[in-house]
N, C-alpha and C positions, 0 to 999 in steps of 0.2 A: 226780892228779885228774882224772876222769874226769866228763864233761859231759853231763848228760845233758838231754831237754828238760824235765824235769821239774825240774831243777834252775834252768835257765836261766829257768822261768818263774816261779819263787819269788824269784830273783835279780830280775827286772824288778819283779816285785811289790813287793818292800821299797824300789828305789829308789823307784818313782812314788809309795808311802805315805808315802817319808820327804822327799820332795820338797813333797808334798800339804802336810804336816804343818809343814813348815817355812815353805811360802807363807803358810798360814793364819795362823800365829804373827805375822807380819811386817806383817800388814793390821789390825791394831788401829785402833781411832778413838780420835782426841784430842779432846778438848774445847777447843774455838778460842771467844774470845768476839769479839763484834763489834767492830771499831775505833770505829764510830760508833753511836750509840745507835738502836735500833729505835723505830718509831712505829706505833702503832696506826691502822687507817682509820678517820675522824671520820664520822658522817653529814653527808649531802651537806647543804647550806643549803637550804630551800625555795625552789621555784622560785615564781616570780610570772608575773603576765601570762597567757600561752597555753603548754598543754602539750600534745604531741601522743603517742598511744598509739598504735602501730600493732598491729593486728591481722594476723599472717601467720603461717602451718604451725601452725594451731588455737591460737595463745597470744597472749597479751596481750606487747606489748614496748614499754616497761619494765612488766614483771608487778605493781610497787609503784614508788610515787611520791609524795614527799612536797613539798606546794605549800603557798603562804600562801592565807590565806582571799582571798575574790577573785577567785582564778586560775580560768580557764575549762581544762579538758580537754577534749579533741577527741578521740574514737576513729575511726581509719581502718581500715577494711575493705581489707586486701592479700590477703585470700585468695580464690579463686574459688567459695568455698559464702559462702551468708548467714550473719550473726552476729546476735545479739541483745542488747544491753548491756542487765543487770538488777543493783541493787544487791541485794545478800543479805538485807537488812530486808526486804524483798518476799516472800521465800521463791523459790518457783516459778512465781507469777503476777506479771504488774505492778501489780495494785492494790496501793494503800498503797504503791508504791516511789516513794523519792526521787527517783529518776534510772532511768529507762527508755527504749532506742530504740525503733524499729519495727526491723522485719527490715532488716540492712544489706546492700546486695548491694555488689560487687565495686566499689572505689574510692569508695563512699559512706560517709559519717563521721555523725557525731554529736557534738552539743557539749552539757557541762553546766558551770553556773559554780558552784563550791563558796564559799556566803557562810558556814558556822558549822564553827568547827574540831571535829576528830574524826577518826575512823579509819572509813572507807567499804570494805567489802568488796565485790567486785561477781564475777560470772560472764556467762558466754554463757548465756542460755535455751534455745538450740538444742542446747549443746554443753557441759551441765553442769560437767566436768571442768576448761574452761577459767576460771582466778580470776584475778582482780588484787585489789590495793588503791590506796585514793588515802586518803594521811595528810595531812589539812589542819591547819596549825598557827594 
């Protein structure tokens, strides 16, 4: 039997395909149940006393906090640009706001004590895409 380049090509192709199909058939997934029960993350307990929210990289960190009523939250600007805290109930302007800071320079802060349970979304009035939430229990 004479081996031509065309025959060698087909033999190599068949060997490669056969190997691929064999390997693919051997890598099926099996169902394995965990040996220990899994748990879901629970909601963190509300914080009491004082909480700090850092303003850094044009974001509030943490963006959402859960606190007990009577807790004071302090926002501290870590950015090189000014930021201004404003609760969403006021819309775009500070009139009628439950809490609203002056423009905060780098390193400056603003504090507010939350006495009434509820959910209080807020934003930076200078950079409205920056948003956060305070949940008071």
